[in-house]
C-alpha positions in Angstrom: -6.8 40.9 -15.8 -6.4 37.2 -15.3 -3.7 36.3 -12.8 -1.3 33.7 -14.1 -1.4 30.3 -12.3 1.7 29.6 -10.4 2.3 26.0 -9.2 3.0 25.7 -5.5 6.5 24.6 -4.9 7.1 21.9 -2.3 8.5 23.1 0.9 11.8 21.9 2.2 9.9 19.6 4.7 7.9 18.2 1.8 11.0 17.4 -0.1 12.6 15.7 2.9 9.5 13.6 3.5 9.5 12.5 -0.1 13.2 11.6 0.0 12.7 9.6 3.2 9.7 7.8 1.8 11.8 6.8 -1.3 14.6 5.6 1.0 12.1 3.5 3.0 11.0 1.8 -0.2 14.6 1.1 -1.2 15.3 -0.3 2.2 12.4 -2.7 1.9 13.4 -3.9 -1.6 17.2 -3.8 -1.3 18.0 -4.1 2.3 20.3 -1.9 4.4 23.6 -2.9 2.8 22.5 -2.3 -0.8 20.7 1.0 -0.1 23.4 3.5 -1.0 23.1 7.3 -0.9 23.7 7.2 -4.7 20.8 4.8 -5.1 18.5 7.2 -3.3 19.8 10.1 -5.4 19.1 8.2 -8.6 15.6 7.3 -7.4 14.7 10.8 -6.4 16.5 12.8 -9.1 18.6 14.7 -6.6 22.4 14.7 -6.7 24.3 12.7 -4.1 25.9 16.0 -2.9 22.4 17.6 -2.6 21.2 14.6 -0.5 24.2 14.8 1.8 23.5 18.5 2.3 20.1 17.4 3.8 21.3 14.2 5.5 25.0 14.2 6.4 25.5 10.4 6.0 23.9 7.2 4.9 23.3 6.4 8.6 21.4 9.7 9.1 19.4 9.1 6.0 18.4 5.6 6.9 17.6 6.4 10.5 15.4 9.3 9.4 13.6 7.2 6.9 12.9 4.4 9.4 11.9 6.9 12.1 9.5 8.6 9.7 7.8 5.3 8.9 7.5 4.4 12.6 6.0 7.8 13.4 3.5 7.5 10.5 2.4 4.1 11.8 2.2 5.4 15.3 0.0 8.3 14.2 -2.7 5.8 12.9 -2.2 3.6 15.9 -3.0 6.5 18.3 -6.3 7.0 16.6 -7.3 3.3 16.9 -5.8 2.2 20.2 -8.6 3.7 22.5 -11.4 1.9 20.6 -12.7 -1.4 22.0 -12.1 -4.6 20.1 -14.6 -5.2 17.3 -15.8 -4.2 13.8 -15.5 -0.5 14.5 -11.9 -0.8 15.6 -11.0 -3.0 12.6 -12.7 -0.6 10.2 -11.0 2.5 11.7 -7.6 0.8 11.5 -8.1 -0.3 7.9 -9.3 3.2 6.8 -6.3 4.9 8.4 -3.8 2.4 7.0 -5.2 2.4 3.5 -5.1 6.2 3.4 -1.5 6.1 4.6 -0.6 3.4 2.1 -2.0 5.4 -0.8 -0.2 8.5 0.3 3.3 7.0 1.0 4.5 4.2 -1.2 7.8 3.8 0.7 5.9 3.3 3.9 3.7 0.7 2.3 6.7 -1.3 1.0 8.4 -1.1 4.5 5.1 -2.1 6.2 4.9 -5.2 4.0 8.5 -6.0 4.9 7.6 -5.8 8.6 5.6 -9.0 8.5 8.0 -11.8 9.6 10.1 -13.5 8.5 12.4 -10.6 8.0 14.4 -10.4 4.8 17.0 -8.1 6.3 18.1 -8.9 9.9 19.9 -5.5 10.1 16.5 -3.8 10.0 14.8 -6.2 12.4 14.4 -3.8 15.3 12.7 -1.0 13.4 10.7 -3.4 11.3 9.5 -5.2 14.4 8.4 -1.8 15.8 6.3 -1.1 12.8 4.9 -4.6 12.7 4.0 -4.6 16.4 2.1 -1.3 15.9 0.2 -2.7 12.9 -0.9 -5.9 14.5 -1.7 -4.2 17.8 -4.3 -2.1 16.0 -6.3 -5.4 15.4 -5.7 -7.1 18.7 -4.9 -10.5 17.3 -4.4 -12.4 20.5 -3.4 -16.0 20.2 -6.3 -17.2 18.0 -4.7 -18.7 14.9 -7.6 -17.9 12.6 -7.7 -14.2 13.7 -3.9 -14.0 13.3 -4.2 -15.4 9.8 -7.0 -13.0 8.8 -5.2 -10.0 10.2 -1.9 -10.9 8.4 -3.9 -11.5 5.2 -5.7 -8.2 5.5 -2.4 -6.3 6.0 -0.7 -8.1 3.2 -3.7 -7.5 0.8 -3.8 -3.8 1.8 -0.1 -3.3 1.0 -0.1 -5.3 -2.2 -3.2 -3.7 -3.6 -2.0 -0.2 -2.7 1.3 -0.8 -4.5 -0.4 -2.5 -7.5 -3.0 0.2 -8.3 -1.2 3.4 -7.3 -0.3 4.1 -11.0 -3.6 2.9 -12.5 -6.2 4.7 -10.5 -6.8 7.6 -8.2 -6.9 7.0 -4.4 -10.6 7.8 -4.5 -11.2 5.0 -7.0 -9.1 2.3 -5.4 -9.7 3.0 -1.7 -13.1 1.4 -1.5 -11.9 -1.7 -3.4 -9.0 -2.2 -1.0 -11.2 -1.5 2.0 -13.8 -4.1 0.8 -11.1 -6.7 0.2 -9.5 -6.2 3.6 -12.8 -6.2 5.3 -13.6 -9.5 3.8 -10.2 -10.9 4.7 -10.9 -10.1 8.3 -14.0 -12.3 8.2 -16.6 -9.6 8.7 -19.9 -10.2 7.0 -21.8 -7.2 8.3 -21.6 -3.8 6.5 -18.7 -1.5 7.4 -19.3 0.8 10.3 -19.5 4.5 9.6 -16.1 6.1 9.0 -14.1 7.7 11.8 -11.8 10.6 11.0 -8.5 8.8 10.7 -7.1 10.3 7.5 -3.3 10.6 8.0 -1.8 14.0 8.2 0.2 14.5 5.1 2.8 16.3 7.3 3.1 13.3 9.7 6.7 12.1 10.1 
């Protein structure tokens, strides 16, 4: 007797993470003032009442979304920060960030918004925290060319992840983003072997 296939239902934690990721994307696009609970409800397909049952206020929803993005960035940063400066560190950071960007669209949009100048001053503190973690992974220093290359690589990473997320699988698009960002950083040598920096789907 063949057992019928039963799709796995997302857990309550999975649902919360998805709601918070959607909220992060709305914050990046609309800003704090124009990200209403109803807008999140419309984007996620949940009722406003249902959302408020999970997050008791707009402030709680926004704070949780921003905190999740910071924690997701910090998780990749923790895997990179102990490595010495150089190609291996750059490659490890890129791989971790690309995997995260392809997993969490809202994080990607907020990460892109964390590159100054800030569109929404009300979000400056939390955006700065994300931006500081991102740039620290690449140890820019004060060299203008290095700063330009790192900023370009992060921008390309985010834009490409957002552009192709509906057109190709992560496995198809990941090497293309990685090669583009590697070139943007100015590396002409082959990529070092991969380190295990795949983000935990449960992070944040």
